[in-house]
HTML snippet that shows the backbone in 3Dmol.js (N, CA, C, O; Angstrom):
<script src="https://3Dmol.org/build/3Dmol-min.js"></script>
<div id="view" style="width:600px;height:400px;position:relative"></div>
<script>
const pdb = `
ATOM      1  N   UNK A   1      23.175   7.927  13.432  1.00  0.00           N
ATOM      2  CA  UNK A   1      22.274   6.913  13.930  1.00  0.00           C
ATOM      3  C   UNK A   1      21.921   5.970  12.788  1.00  0.00           C
ATOM      4  O   UNK A   1      21.614   6.422  11.685  1.00  0.00           O
ATOM      5  N   UNK A   2      21.960   4.705  13.033  1.00  0.00           N
ATOM      6  CA  UNK A   2      21.626   3.687  12.040  1.00  0.00           C
ATOM      7  C   UNK A   2      20.111   3.503  11.985  1.00  0.00           C
ATOM      8  O   UNK A   2      19.409   3.826  12.943  1.00  0.00           O
ATOM      9  N   UNK A   3      19.608   2.983  10.864  1.00  0.00           N
ATOM     10  CA  UNK A   3      18.178   2.701  10.739  1.00  0.00           C
ATOM     11  C   UNK A   3      17.788   1.643  11.757  1.00  0.00           C
ATOM     12  O   UNK A   3      18.527   0.686  11.990  1.00  0.00           O
ATOM     13  N   UNK A   4      16.634   1.823  12.355  1.00  0.00           N
ATOM     14  CA  UNK A   4      16.121   0.874  13.336  1.00  0.00           C
ATOM     15  C   UNK A   4      14.918   0.154  12.746  1.00  0.00           C
ATOM     16  O   UNK A   4      14.174   0.727  11.950  1.00  0.00           O
ATOM     17  N   UNK A   5      14.731  -1.085  13.132  1.00  0.00           N
ATOM     18  CA  UNK A   5      13.567  -1.835  12.676  1.00  0.00           C
ATOM     19  C   UNK A   5      12.360  -1.415  13.492  1.00  0.00           C
ATOM     20  O   UNK A   5      12.443  -1.262  14.710  1.00  0.00           O
ATOM     21  N   UNK A   6      11.256  -1.232  12.823  1.00  0.00           N
ATOM     22  CA  UNK A   6      10.011  -0.933  13.524  1.00  0.00           C
ATOM     23  C   UNK A   6       9.281  -2.237  13.765  1.00  0.00           C
ATOM     24  O   UNK A   6       9.289  -3.121  12.908  1.00  0.00           O
ATOM     25  N   UNK A   7       8.657  -2.367  14.909  1.00  0.00           N
ATOM     26  CA  UNK A   7       7.986  -3.617  15.245  1.00  0.00           C
ATOM     27  C   UNK A   7       6.810  -3.907  14.329  1.00  0.00           C
ATOM     28  O   UNK A   7       6.460  -5.068  14.119  1.00  0.00           O
ATOM     29  N   UNK A   8       6.191  -2.856  13.775  1.00  0.00           N
ATOM     30  CA  UNK A   8       5.054  -3.077  12.893  1.00  0.00           C
ATOM     31  C   UNK A   8       5.500  -3.444  11.485  1.00  0.00           C
ATOM     32  O   UNK A   8       4.688  -3.906  10.684  1.00  0.00           O
ATOM     33  N   UNK A   9       6.777  -3.246  11.171  1.00  0.00           N
ATOM     34  CA  UNK A   9       7.291  -3.610   9.861  1.00  0.00           C
ATOM     35  C   UNK A   9       7.058  -2.556   8.795  1.00  0.00           C
ATOM     36  O   UNK A   9       7.464  -2.757   7.650  1.00  0.00           O
ATOM     37  N   UNK A  10       6.411  -1.426   9.127  1.00  0.00           N
ATOM     38  CA  UNK A  10       6.124  -0.430   8.105  1.00  0.00           C
ATOM     39  C   UNK A  10       7.215   0.598   7.930  1.00  0.00           C
ATOM     40  O   UNK A  10       7.515   0.976   6.798  1.00  0.00           O
ATOM     41  N   UNK A  11       7.815   1.062   9.000  1.00  0.00           N
ATOM     42  CA  UNK A  11       8.811   2.093   8.823  1.00  0.00           C
ATOM     43  C   UNK A  11       9.687   2.251  10.043  1.00  0.00           C
ATOM     44  O   UNK A  11       9.329   1.835  11.144  1.00  0.00           O
ATOM     45  N   UNK A  12      10.828   2.854   9.833  1.00  0.00           N
ATOM     46  CA  UNK A  12      11.751   3.111  10.928  1.00  0.00           C
ATOM     47  C   UNK A  12      12.362   4.488  10.716  1.00  0.00           C
ATOM     48  O   UNK A  12      12.694   4.859   9.591  1.00  0.00           O
ATOM     49  N   UNK A  13      12.509   5.248  11.804  1.00  0.00           N
ATOM     50  CA  UNK A  13      13.172   6.540  11.710  1.00  0.00           C
ATOM     51  C   UNK A  13      14.643   6.303  11.430  1.00  0.00           C
ATOM     52  O   UNK A  13      15.227   5.354  11.953  1.00  0.00           O
ATOM     53  N   UNK A  14      15.247   7.150  10.613  1.00  0.00           N
ATOM     54  CA  UNK A  14      16.661   7.028  10.354  1.00  0.00           C
ATOM     55  C   UNK A  14      17.249   8.407  10.104  1.00  0.00           C
ATOM     56  O   UNK A  14      16.549   9.340   9.710  1.00  0.00           O
ATOM     57  N   UNK A  15      18.516   8.512  10.336  1.00  0.00           N
ATOM     58  CA  UNK A  15      19.223   9.758  10.077  1.00  0.00           C
ATOM     59  C   UNK A  15      20.282   9.466   9.032  1.00  0.00           C
ATOM     60  O   UNK A  15      21.121   8.582   9.207  1.00  0.00           O
ATOM     61  N   UNK A  16      20.233  10.221   7.942  1.00  0.00           N
ATOM     62  CA  UNK A  16      21.206  10.033   6.876  1.00  0.00           C
ATOM     63  C   UNK A  16      22.535  10.627   7.291  1.00  0.00           C
ATOM     64  O   UNK A  16      22.626  11.312   8.310  1.00  0.00           O
ATOM     65  N   UNK A  17      23.569  10.366   6.503  1.00  0.00           N
ATOM     66  CA  UNK A  17      24.901  10.889   6.801  1.00  0.00           C
ATOM     67  C   UNK A  17      24.920  12.414   6.834  1.00  0.00           C
ATOM     68  O   UNK A  17      25.728  13.015   7.542  1.00  0.00           O
ATOM     69  N   UNK A  18      24.007  13.052   6.049  1.00  0.00           N
ATOM     70  CA  UNK A  18      23.983  14.517   6.025  1.00  0.00           C
ATOM     71  C   UNK A  18      23.161  15.106   7.172  1.00  0.00           C
ATOM     72  O   UNK A  18      22.963  16.319   7.229  1.00  0.00           O
ATOM     73  N   UNK A  19      22.673  14.246   8.097  1.00  0.00           N
ATOM     74  CA  UNK A  19      21.943  14.706   9.270  1.00  0.00           C
ATOM     75  C   UNK A  19      20.449  14.869   9.069  1.00  0.00           C
ATOM     76  O   UNK A  19      19.740  15.201  10.019  1.00  0.00           O
ATOM     77  N   UNK A  20      19.948  14.644   7.854  1.00  0.00           N
ATOM     78  CA  UNK A  20      18.524  14.788   7.581  1.00  0.00           C
ATOM     79  C   UNK A  20      17.791  13.551   8.079  1.00  0.00           C
ATOM     80  O   UNK A  20      18.201  12.420   7.818  1.00  0.00           O
ATOM     81  N   UNK A  21      16.699  13.785   8.802  1.00  0.00           N
ATOM     82  CA  UNK A  21      15.889  12.664   9.309  1.00  0.00           C
ATOM     83  C   UNK A  21      14.912  12.214   8.229  1.00  0.00           C
ATOM     84  O   UNK A  21      14.452  13.024   7.424  1.00  0.00           O
ATOM     85  N   UNK A  22      14.604  10.949   8.216  1.00  0.00           N
ATOM     86  CA  UNK A  22      13.653  10.409   7.256  1.00  0.00           C
ATOM     87  C   UNK A  22      13.047   9.133   7.793  1.00  0.00           C
ATOM     88  O   UNK A  22      13.307   8.739   8.930  1.00  0.00           O
ATOM     89  N   UNK A  23      12.244   8.495   6.980  1.00  0.00           N
ATOM     90  CA  UNK A  23      11.620   7.232   7.348  1.00  0.00           C
ATOM     91  C   UNK A  23      11.929   6.221   6.256  1.00  0.00           C
ATOM     92  O   UNK A  23      11.773   6.508   5.069  1.00  0.00           O
ATOM     93  N   UNK A  24      12.366   5.045   6.661  1.00  0.00           N
ATOM     94  CA  UNK A  24      12.611   3.962   5.724  1.00  0.00           C
ATOM     95  C   UNK A  24      11.467   2.975   5.865  1.00  0.00           C
ATOM     96  O   UNK A  24      11.182   2.503   6.965  1.00  0.00           O
ATOM     97  N   UNK A  25      10.812   2.662   4.759  1.00  0.00           N
ATOM     98  CA  UNK A  25       9.672   1.757   4.805  1.00  0.00           C
ATOM     99  C   UNK A  25      10.072   0.365   4.341  1.00  0.00           C
ATOM    100  O   UNK A  25      10.786   0.208   3.351  1.00  0.00           O
ATOM    101  N   UNK A  26       9.606  -0.630   5.060  1.00  0.00           N
ATOM    102  CA  UNK A  26       9.707  -2.015   4.632  1.00  0.00           C
ATOM    103  C   UNK A  26       8.300  -2.584   4.702  1.00  0.00           C
ATOM    104  O   UNK A  26       7.609  -2.427   5.709  1.00  0.00           O
ATOM    105  N   UNK A  27       7.889  -3.228   3.658  1.00  0.00           N
ATOM    106  CA  UNK A  27       6.539  -3.756   3.583  1.00  0.00           C
ATOM    107  C   UNK A  27       6.545  -5.272   3.770  1.00  0.00           C
ATOM    108  O   UNK A  27       7.540  -5.934   3.476  1.00  0.00           O
ATOM    109  N   UNK A  28       5.436  -5.817   4.258  1.00  0.00           N
ATOM    110  CA  UNK A  28       5.384  -7.265   4.477  1.00  0.00           C
ATOM    111  C   UNK A  28       5.428  -8.031   3.157  1.00  0.00           C
ATOM    112  O   UNK A  28       4.868  -7.586   2.155  1.00  0.00           O
ATOM    113  N   UNK A  29       6.084  -9.164   3.164  1.00  0.00           N
ATOM    114  CA  UNK A  29       6.159 -10.048   2.001  1.00  0.00           C
ATOM    115  C   UNK A  29       4.787 -10.683   1.784  1.00  0.00           C
ATOM    116  O   UNK A  29       4.098 -11.025   2.745  1.00  0.00           O
ATOM    117  N   UNK A  30       4.396 -10.838   0.528  1.00  0.00           N
ATOM    118  CA  UNK A  30       3.120 -11.484   0.197  1.00  0.00           C
ATOM    119  C   UNK A  30       3.206 -12.956   0.580  1.00  0.00           C
ATOM    120  O   UNK A  30       4.124 -13.659   0.158  1.00  0.00           O
ATOM    121  N   UNK A  31       2.260 -13.416   1.372  1.00  0.00           N
ATOM    122  CA  UNK A  31       2.259 -14.826   1.795  1.00  0.00           C
ATOM    123  C   UNK A  31       1.686 -15.757   0.737  1.00  0.00           C
ATOM    124  O   UNK A  31       1.855 -16.974   0.816  1.00  0.00           O
ATOM    125  N   UNK A  32       1.003 -15.180  -0.263  1.00  0.00           N
ATOM    126  CA  UNK A  32       0.450 -16.027  -1.320  1.00  0.00           C
ATOM    127  C   UNK A  32       1.541 -16.461  -2.301  1.00  0.00           C
ATOM    128  O   UNK A  32       1.671 -17.647  -2.607  1.00  0.00           O
ATOM    129  N   UNK A  33       2.331 -15.487  -2.798  1.00  0.00           N
ATOM    130  CA  UNK A  33       3.343 -15.829  -3.807  1.00  0.00           C
ATOM    131  C   UNK A  33       4.766 -15.843  -3.248  1.00  0.00           C
ATOM    132  O   UNK A  33       5.629 -16.535  -3.787  1.00  0.00           O
ATOM    133  N   UNK A  34       5.022 -15.094  -2.182  1.00  0.00           N
ATOM    134  CA  UNK A  34       6.352 -15.032  -1.599  1.00  0.00           C
ATOM    135  C   UNK A  34       7.348 -14.211  -2.399  1.00  0.00           C
ATOM    136  O   UNK A  34       8.490 -14.043  -1.973  1.00  0.00           O
ATOM    137  N   UNK A  35       6.932 -13.692  -3.561  1.00  0.00           N
ATOM    138  CA  UNK A  35       7.851 -12.937  -4.416  1.00  0.00           C
ATOM    139  C   UNK A  35       7.630 -11.432  -4.334  1.00  0.00           C
ATOM    140  O   UNK A  35       8.571 -10.656  -4.500  1.00  0.00           O
ATOM    141  N   UNK A  36       6.398 -11.016  -4.081  1.00  0.00           N
ATOM    142  CA  UNK A  36       6.083  -9.589  -4.029  1.00  0.00           C
ATOM    143  C   UNK A  36       5.927  -9.101  -2.603  1.00  0.00           C
ATOM    144  O   UNK A  36       5.950  -9.885  -1.654  1.00  0.00           O
ATOM    145  N   UNK A  37       5.769  -7.803  -2.468  1.00  0.00           N
ATOM    146  CA  UNK A  37       5.501  -7.178  -1.179  1.00  0.00           C
ATOM    147  C   UNK A  37       4.061  -6.678  -1.176  1.00  0.00           C
ATOM    148  O   UNK A  37       3.523  -6.318  -2.223  1.00  0.00           O
ATOM    149  N   UNK A  38       3.443  -6.656  -0.012  1.00  0.00           N
ATOM    150  CA  UNK A  38       2.114  -6.060   0.124  1.00  0.00           C
ATOM    151  C   UNK A  38       2.299  -4.573   0.403  1.00  0.00           C
ATOM    152  O   UNK A  38       2.924  -4.199   1.396  1.00  0.00           O
ATOM    153  N   UNK A  39       1.761  -3.729  -0.464  1.00  0.00           N
ATOM    154  CA  UNK A  39       1.879  -2.282  -0.305  1.00  0.00           C
ATOM    155  C   UNK A  39       0.493  -1.692  -0.033  1.00  0.00           C
ATOM    156  O   UNK A  39      -0.505  -2.149  -0.589  1.00  0.00           O
ATOM    157  N   UNK A  40       0.444  -0.667   0.832  1.00  0.00           N
ATOM    158  CA  UNK A  40      -0.851  -0.082   1.178  1.00  0.00           C
ATOM    159  C   UNK A  40      -1.325   0.913   0.127  1.00  0.00           C
ATOM    160  O   UNK A  40      -0.524   1.609  -0.495  1.00  0.00           O
ATOM    161  N   UNK A  41      -2.636   0.968  -0.059  1.00  0.00           N
ATOM    162  CA  UNK A  41      -3.263   1.954  -0.931  1.00  0.00           C
ATOM    163  C   UNK A  41      -4.270   2.741  -0.111  1.00  0.00           C
ATOM    164  O   UNK A  41      -4.910   2.201   0.791  1.00  0.00           O
ATOM    165  N   UNK A  42      -4.403   4.003  -0.427  1.00  0.00           N
ATOM    166  CA  UNK A  42      -5.344   4.862   0.268  1.00  0.00           C
ATOM    167  C   UNK A  42      -6.404   5.335  -0.717  1.00  0.00           C
ATOM    168  O   UNK A  42      -6.245   5.187  -1.928  1.00  0.00           O
ATOM    169  N   UNK A  43      -7.480   5.902  -0.195  1.00  0.00           N
ATOM    170  CA  UNK A  43      -8.596   6.342  -1.022  1.00  0.00           C
ATOM    171  C   UNK A  43      -9.283   7.488  -0.310  1.00  0.00           C
ATOM    172  O   UNK A  43      -8.841   7.924   0.753  1.00  0.00           O
ATOM    173  N   UNK A  44     -10.351   7.969  -0.889  1.00  0.00           N
ATOM    174  CA  UNK A  44     -11.182   8.991  -0.266  1.00  0.00           C
ATOM    175  C   UNK A  44     -12.589   8.443  -0.116  1.00  0.00           C
ATOM    176  O   UNK A  44     -13.092   7.772  -1.018  1.00  0.00           O
ATOM    177  N   UNK A  45     -13.232   8.720   1.015  1.00  0.00           N
ATOM    178  CA  UNK A  45     -14.602   8.278   1.257  1.00  0.00           C
ATOM    179  C   UNK A  45     -15.596   9.094   0.455  1.00  0.00           C
ATOM    180  O   UNK A  45     -15.215  10.042  -0.233  1.00  0.00           O
ATOM    181  N   UNK A  46     -16.861   8.734   0.538  1.00  0.00           N
ATOM    182  CA  UNK A  46     -17.909   9.409  -0.237  1.00  0.00           C
ATOM    183  C   UNK A  46     -18.054  10.879   0.148  1.00  0.00           C
ATOM    184  O   UNK A  46     -18.519  11.687  -0.656  1.00  0.00           O
ATOM    185  N   UNK A  47     -17.658  11.231   1.374  1.00  0.00           N
ATOM    186  CA  UNK A  47     -17.714  12.619   1.827  1.00  0.00           C
ATOM    187  C   UNK A  47     -16.396  13.354   1.600  1.00  0.00           C
ATOM    188  O   UNK A  47     -16.270  14.523   1.965  1.00  0.00           O
ATOM    189  N   UNK A  48     -15.423  12.686   1.004  1.00  0.00           N
ATOM    190  CA  UNK A  48     -14.143  13.309   0.702  1.00  0.00           C
ATOM    191  C   UNK A  48     -13.072  13.136   1.767  1.00  0.00           C
ATOM    192  O   UNK A  48     -11.963  13.648   1.615  1.00  0.00           O
ATOM    193  N   UNK A  49     -13.386  12.420   2.846  1.00  0.00           N
ATOM    194  CA  UNK A  49     -12.399  12.213   3.908  1.00  0.00           C
ATOM    195  C   UNK A  49     -11.379  11.163   3.469  1.00  0.00           C
ATOM    196  O   UNK A  49     -11.753  10.152   2.874  1.00  0.00           O
ATOM    197  N   UNK A  50     -10.103  11.390   3.755  1.00  0.00           N
ATOM    198  CA  UNK A  50      -9.088  10.404   3.372  1.00  0.00           C
ATOM    199  C   UNK A  50      -9.216   9.117   4.190  1.00  0.00           C
ATOM    200  O   UNK A  50      -9.483   9.153   5.391  1.00  0.00           O
ATOM    201  N   UNK A  51      -9.020   7.991   3.524  1.00  0.00           N
ATOM    202  CA  UNK A  51      -9.020   6.679   4.173  1.00  0.00           C
ATOM    203  C   UNK A  51      -7.658   6.060   3.907  1.00  0.00           C
ATOM    204  O   UNK A  51      -7.377   5.614   2.795  1.00  0.00           O
ATOM    205  N   UNK A  52      -6.801   6.035   4.949  1.00  0.00           N
ATOM    206  CA  UNK A  52      -5.477   5.470   4.781  1.00  0.00           C
ATOM    207  C   UNK A  52      -5.526   3.954   4.928  1.00  0.00           C
ATOM    208  O   UNK A  52      -6.304   3.417   5.717  1.00  0.00           O
ATOM    209  N   UNK A  53      -4.707   3.295   4.178  1.00  0.00           N
ATOM    210  CA  UNK A  53      -4.581   1.839   4.228  1.00  0.00           C
ATOM    211  C   UNK A  53      -5.911   1.136   3.990  1.00  0.00           C
ATOM    212  O   UNK A  53      -6.253   0.186   4.695  1.00  0.00           O
ATOM    213  N   UNK A  54      -6.656   1.603   2.999  1.00  0.00           N
ATOM    214  CA  UNK A  54      -7.942   0.985   2.659  1.00  0.00           C
ATOM    215  C   UNK A  54      -7.725  -0.385   2.020  1.00  0.00           C
ATOM    216  O   UNK A  54      -8.568  -1.274   2.140  1.00  0.00           O
ATOM    217  N   UNK A  55      -6.610  -0.543   1.354  1.00  0.00           N
ATOM    218  CA  UNK A  55      -6.332  -1.801   0.660  1.00  0.00           C
ATOM    219  C   UNK A  55      -4.837  -2.088   0.705  1.00  0.00           C
ATOM    220  O   UNK A  55      -4.018  -1.178   0.831  1.00  0.00           O
ATOM    221  N   UNK A  56      -4.500  -3.365   0.599  1.00  0.00           N
ATOM    222  CA  UNK A  56      -3.113  -3.822   0.467  1.00  0.00           C
ATOM    223  C   UNK A  56      -3.058  -4.703  -0.771  1.00  0.00           C
ATOM    224  O   UNK A  56      -3.899  -5.586  -0.938  1.00  0.00           O
ATOM    225  N   UNK A  57      -2.077  -4.474  -1.642  1.00  0.00           N
ATOM    226  CA  UNK A  57      -1.976  -5.207  -2.906  1.00  0.00           C
ATOM    227  C   UNK A  57      -0.551  -5.715  -3.082  1.00  0.00           C
ATOM    228  O   UNK A  57       0.411  -5.021  -2.754  1.00  0.00           O
ATOM    229  N   UNK A  58      -0.427  -6.933  -3.604  1.00  0.00           N
ATOM    230  CA  UNK A  58       0.884  -7.512  -3.883  1.00  0.00           C
ATOM    231  C   UNK A  58       1.502  -6.824  -5.102  1.00  0.00           C
ATOM    232  O   UNK A  58       0.817  -6.558  -6.090  1.00  0.00           O
ATOM    233  N   UNK A  59       2.801  -6.542  -5.021  1.00  0.00           N
ATOM    234  CA  UNK A  59       3.501  -5.866  -6.118  1.00  0.00           C
ATOM    235  C   UNK A  59       3.886  -6.805  -7.259  1.00  0.00           C
ATOM    236  O   UNK A  59       4.313  -6.343  -8.317  1.00  0.00           O
ATOM    237  N   UNK A  60       3.742  -8.102  -7.063  1.00  0.00           N
ATOM    238  CA  UNK A  60       4.066  -9.072  -8.108  1.00  0.00           C
ATOM    239  C   UNK A  60       2.922  -9.091  -9.128  1.00  0.00           C
ATOM    240  O   UNK A  60       1.811  -9.494  -8.785  1.00  0.00           O
ATOM    241  N   UNK A  61       3.169  -8.661 -10.380  1.00  0.00           N
ATOM    242  CA  UNK A  61       2.081  -8.597 -11.366  1.00  0.00           C
ATOM    243  C   UNK A  61       1.482  -9.963 -11.708  1.00  0.00           C
ATOM    244  O   UNK A  61       0.374 -10.030 -12.240  1.00  0.00           O
ATOM    245  N   UNK A  62       2.194 -11.047 -11.411  1.00  0.00           N
ATOM    246  CA  UNK A  62       1.641 -12.378 -11.658  1.00  0.00           C
ATOM    247  C   UNK A  62       0.771 -12.860 -10.503  1.00  0.00           C
ATOM    248  O   UNK A  62       0.101 -13.885 -10.631  1.00  0.00           O
ATOM    249  N   UNK A  63       0.766 -12.153  -9.391  1.00  0.00           N
ATOM    250  CA  UNK A  63       0.014 -12.555  -8.210  1.00  0.00           C
ATOM    251  C   UNK A  63      -1.179 -11.620  -7.984  1.00  0.00           C
ATOM    252  O   UNK A  63      -2.332 -12.041  -8.069  1.00  0.00           O
ATOM    253  N   UNK A  64      -0.887 -10.351  -7.694  1.00  0.00           N
ATOM    254  CA  UNK A  64      -1.890  -9.315  -7.439  1.00  0.00           C
ATOM    255  C   UNK A  64      -2.862  -9.656  -6.310  1.00  0.00           C
ATOM    256  O   UNK A  64      -3.998  -9.181  -6.308  1.00  0.00           O
ATOM    257  N   UNK A  65      -2.422 -10.478  -5.346  1.00  0.00           N
ATOM    258  CA  UNK A  65      -3.237 -10.735  -4.156  1.00  0.00           C
ATOM    259  C   UNK A  65      -3.594  -9.402  -3.525  1.00  0.00           C
ATOM    260  O   UNK A  65      -2.760  -8.497  -3.488  1.00  0.00           O
ATOM    261  N   UNK A  66      -4.818  -9.261  -3.027  1.00  0.00           N
ATOM    262  CA  UNK A  66      -5.218  -8.005  -2.406  1.00  0.00           C
ATOM    263  C   UNK A  66      -6.228  -8.250  -1.307  1.00  0.00           C
ATOM    264  O   UNK A  66      -6.952  -9.246  -1.303  1.00  0.00           O
ATOM    265  N   UNK A  67      -6.256  -7.316  -0.381  1.00  0.00           N
ATOM    266  CA  UNK A  67      -7.220  -7.344   0.714  1.00  0.00           C
ATOM    267  C   UNK A  67      -7.710  -5.905   0.897  1.00  0.00           C
ATOM    268  O   UNK A  67      -6.907  -4.974   0.954  1.00  0.00           O
ATOM    269  N   UNK A  68      -9.032  -5.729   0.988  1.00  0.00           N
ATOM    270  CA  UNK A  68      -9.623  -4.393   1.037  1.00  0.00           C
ATOM    271  C   UNK A  68     -10.687  -4.318   2.111  1.00  0.00           C
ATOM    272  O   UNK A  68     -11.216  -5.334   2.563  1.00  0.00           O
ATOM    273  N   UNK A  69     -10.988  -3.102   2.508  1.00  0.00           N
ATOM    274  CA  UNK A  69     -12.116  -2.846   3.403  1.00  0.00           C
ATOM    275  C   UNK A  69     -13.138  -2.034   2.612  1.00  0.00           C
ATOM    276  O   UNK A  69     -12.812  -0.980   2.066  1.00  0.00           O
ATOM    277  N   UNK A  70     -14.350  -2.519   2.553  1.00  0.00           N
ATOM    278  CA  UNK A  70     -15.429  -1.805   1.865  1.00  0.00           C
ATOM    279  C   UNK A  70     -16.681  -1.880   2.716  1.00  0.00           C
ATOM    280  O   UNK A  70     -17.186  -2.968   2.995  1.00  0.00           O
ATOM    281  N   UNK A  71     -17.180  -0.728   3.127  1.00  0.00           N
ATOM    282  CA  UNK A  71     -18.384  -0.646   3.980  1.00  0.00           C
ATOM    283  C   UNK A  71     -18.263  -1.522   5.223  1.00  0.00           C
ATOM    284  O   UNK A  71     -19.237  -2.140   5.652  1.00  0.00           O
ATOM    285  N   UNK A  72     -17.075  -1.572   5.791  1.00  0.00           N
ATOM    286  CA  UNK A  72     -16.854  -2.339   7.006  1.00  0.00           C
ATOM    287  C   UNK A  72     -16.601  -3.821   6.785  1.00  0.00           C
ATOM    288  O   UNK A  72     -16.320  -4.544   7.741  1.00  0.00           O
ATOM    289  N   UNK A  73     -16.693  -4.287   5.550  1.00  0.00           N
ATOM    290  CA  UNK A  73     -16.442  -5.694   5.234  1.00  0.00           C
ATOM    291  C   UNK A  73     -15.019  -5.855   4.716  1.00  0.00           C
ATOM    292  O   UNK A  73     -14.518  -4.993   3.993  1.00  0.00           O
ATOM    293  N   UNK A  74     -14.369  -6.950   5.082  1.00  0.00           N
ATOM    294  CA  UNK A  74     -13.038  -7.263   4.567  1.00  0.00           C
ATOM    295  C   UNK A  74     -13.211  -8.131   3.329  1.00  0.00           C
ATOM    296  O   UNK A  74     -13.844  -9.186   3.384  1.00  0.00           O
ATOM    297  N   UNK A  75     -12.654  -7.690   2.230  1.00  0.00           N
ATOM    298  CA  UNK A  75     -12.781  -8.392   0.947  1.00  0.00           C
ATOM    299  C   UNK A  75     -11.401  -8.869   0.533  1.00  0.00           C
ATOM    300  O   UNK A  75     -10.461  -8.078   0.465  1.00  0.00           O
ATOM    301  N   UNK A  76     -11.277 -10.161   0.256  1.00  0.00           N
ATOM    302  CA  UNK A  76      -9.990 -10.760  -0.083  1.00  0.00           C
ATOM    303  C   UNK A  76      -9.970 -11.176  -1.546  1.00  0.00           C
ATOM    304  O   UNK A  76     -10.895 -11.822  -2.039  1.00  0.00           O
ATOM    305  N   UNK A  77      -8.900 -10.795  -2.228  1.00  0.00           N
ATOM    306  CA  UNK A  77      -8.595 -11.219  -3.596  1.00  0.00           C
ATOM    307  C   UNK A  77      -9.658 -10.880  -4.624  1.00  0.00           C
ATOM    308  O   UNK A  77      -9.997 -11.705  -5.472  1.00  0.00           O
ATOM    309  N   UNK A  78     -10.184  -9.663  -4.549  1.00  0.00           N
ATOM    310  CA  UNK A  78     -11.102  -9.178  -5.571  1.00  0.00           C
ATOM    311  C   UNK A  78     -10.290  -8.918  -6.839  1.00  0.00           C
ATOM    312  O   UNK A  78      -9.144  -8.481  -6.736  1.00  0.00           O
ATOM    313  N   UNK A  79     -10.835  -9.169  -8.026  1.00  0.00           N
ATOM    314  CA  UNK A  79     -10.067  -8.922  -9.258  1.00  0.00           C
ATOM    315  C   UNK A  79      -9.572  -7.478  -9.333  1.00  0.00           C
ATOM    316  O   UNK A  79     -10.283  -6.547  -8.953  1.00  0.00           O
ATOM    317  N   UNK A  80      -8.344  -7.303  -9.829  1.00  0.00           N
ATOM    318  CA  UNK A  80      -7.736  -5.985  -9.972  1.00  0.00           C
ATOM    319  C   UNK A  80      -7.814  -5.595 -11.431  1.00  0.00           C
ATOM    320  O   UNK A  80      -7.445  -6.377 -12.307  1.00  0.00           O
ATOM    321  N   UNK A  81      -8.297  -4.378 -11.703  1.00  0.00           N
ATOM    322  CA  UNK A  81      -8.381  -3.928 -13.092  1.00  0.00           C
ATOM    323  C   UNK A  81      -7.242  -2.962 -13.384  1.00  0.00           C
ATOM    324  O   UNK A  81      -6.711  -2.320 -12.478  1.00  0.00           O
ATOM    325  N   UNK A  82      -6.877  -2.868 -14.637  1.00  0.00           N
ATOM    326  CA  UNK A  82      -5.816  -1.982 -15.079  1.00  0.00           C
ATOM    327  C   UNK A  82      -6.417  -0.621 -15.403  1.00  0.00           C
ATOM    328  O   UNK A  82      -7.267  -0.513 -16.287  1.00  0.00           O
ATOM    329  N   UNK A  83      -5.981   0.418 -14.694  1.00  0.00           N
ATOM    330  CA  UNK A  83      -6.523   1.760 -14.895  1.00  0.00           C
ATOM    331  C   UNK A  83      -6.245   2.287 -16.299  1.00  0.00           C
ATOM    332  O   UNK A  83      -6.963   3.166 -16.775  1.00  0.00           O
ATOM    333  N   UNK A  84      -5.224   1.771 -16.965  1.00  0.00           N
ATOM    334  CA  UNK A  84      -4.918   2.235 -18.316  1.00  0.00           C
ATOM    335  C   UNK A  84      -5.990   1.841 -19.318  1.00  0.00           C
ATOM    336  O   UNK A  84      -6.055   2.419 -20.403  1.00  0.00           O
ATOM    337  N   UNK A  85      -6.833   0.871 -18.981  1.00  0.00           N
ATOM    338  CA  UNK A  85      -7.888   0.436 -19.880  1.00  0.00           C
ATOM    339  C   UNK A  85      -9.155   1.266 -19.739  1.00  0.00           C
ATOM    340  O   UNK A  85     -10.099   1.083 -20.508  1.00  0.00           O
ATOM    341  N   UNK A  86      -9.193   2.181 -18.763  1.00  0.00           N
ATOM    342  CA  UNK A  86     -10.362   3.024 -18.540  1.00  0.00           C
ATOM    343  C   UNK A  86     -10.125   4.397 -19.153  1.00  0.00           C
ATOM    344  O   UNK A  86      -9.003   4.904 -19.132  1.00  0.00           O
ATOM    345  N   UNK A  87     -11.190   5.006 -19.706  1.00  0.00           N
ATOM    346  CA  UNK A  87     -11.009   6.356 -20.262  1.00  0.00           C
ATOM    347  C   UNK A  87     -10.729   7.356 -19.131  1.00  0.00           C
ATOM    348  O   UNK A  87     -11.232   7.216 -18.016  1.00  0.00           O
ATOM    349  N   UNK A  88      -9.929   8.347 -19.446  1.00  0.00           N
ATOM    350  CA  UNK A  88      -9.604   9.388 -18.476  1.00  0.00           C
ATOM    351  C   UNK A  88     -10.807  10.302 -18.265  1.00  0.00           C
ATOM    352  O   UNK A  88     -11.580  10.553 -19.190  1.00  0.00           O
ATOM    353  N   UNK A  89     -10.952  10.787 -17.056  1.00  0.00           N
ATOM    354  CA  UNK A  89     -11.995  11.771 -16.770  1.00  0.00           C
ATOM    355  C   UNK A  89     -11.548  13.117 -17.319  1.00  0.00           C
ATOM    356  O   UNK A  89     -10.363  13.451 -17.290  1.00  0.00           O
ATOM    357  N   UNK A  90     -12.493  13.873 -17.811  1.00  0.00           N
ATOM    358  CA  UNK A  90     -12.176  15.203 -18.306  1.00  0.00           C
ATOM    359  C   UNK A  90     -12.727  16.242 -17.355  1.00  0.00           C
ATOM    360  O   UNK A  90     -13.636  15.960 -16.574  1.00  0.00           O
ATOM    361  N   UNK A  91     -12.185  17.434 -17.420  1.00  0.00           N
ATOM    362  CA  UNK A  91     -12.655  18.526 -16.563  1.00  0.00           C
ATOM    363  C   UNK A  91     -14.067  18.920 -16.963  1.00  0.00           C
ATOM    364  O   UNK A  91     -14.454  18.838 -18.128  1.00  0.00           O
ATOM    365  N   UNK A  92     -14.811  19.345 -15.976  1.00  0.00           N
ATOM    366  CA  UNK A  92     -16.206  19.761 -16.260  1.00  0.00           C
ATOM    367  C   UNK A  92     -16.262  21.196 -16.644  1.00  0.00           C
ATOM    368  O   UNK A  92     -17.342  21.720 -16.918  1.00  0.00           O
TER     369      UNK A  92
END
`;
const viewer = $3Dmol.createViewer("view");
viewer.addModel(pdb, "pdb");
viewer.setStyle({}, {cartoon: {color: "spectrum"}});
viewer.zoomTo();
viewer.render();
</script>
């Protein structure tokens, strides 16, 4: 079976030549720069529940367009910080 396009653009079921089923993901192109893709990011809520697709960020490092949901509000293009510049958390 050949890969099929999913109408949502996120993924399509496919069967490899060895018969193993998998999912092929295609992400939407960034409309701001046209060079990167918007990829989803997930997080955990204050109670520890997983929040899927909390944010979408452009993969182009010169663009970094992003859209997020915070407390029910949609936030567009908030500055993105580099995690490498923050000190690592240590075990308690």
